[in-house]
C-alpha positions as CSV (number, residue, x, y, z in Angstrom):
1,M,-15.9,124.5,-43.9
2,K,-12.6,125.2,-42.3
3,N,-9.3,123.5,-43.2
4,D,-7.7,121.5,-40.5
5,G,-4.4,123.0,-39.5
6,L,-2.7,119.6,-39.1
7,S,-3.5,118.7,-42.7
8,I,-1.7,121.9,-43.9
9,T,1.2,121.1,-41.6
10,S,1.4,117.6,-42.9
11,M,1.5,118.7,-46.5
12,I,4.2,121.4,-45.8
13,L,6.3,119.0,-43.9
14,G,6.1,116.4,-46.7
15,I,7.2,119.0,-49.2
16,V,10.1,120.2,-47.0
17,G,11.1,116.6,-46.3
18,I,11.5,115.7,-49.9
19,V,13.5,118.9,-50.6
20,L,15.8,118.4,-47.6
21,T,16.4,114.7,-48.4
22,F,18.3,115.8,-51.5
23,I,20.6,118.2,-49.6
24,P,23.7,116.6,-48.2
25,G,24.0,117.1,-44.5
26,L,20.3,118.0,-44.1
27,N,18.9,114.6,-45.2
28,F,18.5,113.5,-41.6
29,V,16.3,116.6,-41.0
30,G,14.4,115.6,-44.1
31,I,13.6,112.1,-42.7
32,V,12.3,113.7,-39.5
33,C,10.0,115.9,-41.5
34,G,8.8,112.9,-43.5
35,I,8.0,111.0,-40.4
36,L,6.2,114.0,-38.9
37,A,4.2,114.5,-42.1
38,I,2.9,110.9,-41.8
39,V,2.0,111.3,-38.2
40,F,0.3,114.6,-38.6
41,G,-1.5,113.3,-41.8
42,V,-2.9,110.4,-39.9
43,M,-4.0,112.6,-37.0
44,S,-5.6,115.1,-39.3
45,K,-7.4,112.4,-41.3
46,N,-8.9,110.9,-38.1
47,K,-9.8,114.4,-36.8
48,I,-11.5,115.3,-40.1
49,N,-13.4,112.0,-40.3
50,N,-14.7,112.6,-36.7
51,S,-15.7,116.2,-37.2
52,N,-19.2,115.6,-38.9
53,N,-18.2,117.6,-42.0
54,E,-17.1,120.7,-40.0
55,L,-13.5,120.4,-41.1
56,S,-12.0,119.9,-44.6
57,G,-8.5,119.2,-45.8
58,L,-8.6,115.5,-46.3
59,G,-6.7,115.8,-49.6
60,M,-3.9,117.8,-48.0
61,A,-3.7,115.2,-45.2
62,K,-3.4,112.4,-47.8
63,A,-0.9,114.4,-49.8
64,G,1.2,114.9,-46.7
65,M,1.2,111.2,-45.8
66,I,2.1,110.2,-49.4
67,L,4.9,112.8,-49.5
68,G,6.2,111.5,-46.1
69,I,6.3,107.9,-47.4
70,I,8.1,109.1,-50.6
71,T,10.6,111.0,-48.4
72,I,11.3,107.9,-46.4
73,G,11.7,105.8,-49.5
74,I,14.1,108.3,-51.1
75,F,16.1,108.3,-47.8
76,I,16.4,104.5,-47.7
77,V,17.4,104.3,-51.4
78,T,20.1,107.0,-50.8
79,L,21.5,105.2,-47.7
80,A,21.6,101.9,-49.7
81,A,23.4,103.6,-52.6
82,C,25.9,105.3,-50.3
83,G,26.5,102.0,-48.6
84,A,27.1,100.2,-51.9
85,I,29.5,102.9,-53.1
86,L,31.5,102.8,-49.8
87,G,31.5,99.0,-49.9
88,S,32.9,98.9,-53.4
89,L,35.8,101.2,-52.4
90,T,37.5,98.8,-50.1
């Protein structure tokens, strides 16, 4: 069986998204990577399920989706924390 390219892309974007979320100035690029990881993961999952066992990579697609969701969660928590810090300064 051949791995689906979208599943690999989803997992890589999820990993890159988490890393970039922690780098100041690049966290907005990280959130874009996280969103793309979810989109590509869903597309890959549907493609694999409809391929009659000709494609593999379902685990990588799921990992990409999970990493994308974690990336978005980290981004939201970071924004809330920055907002709370800036709100307490005034």
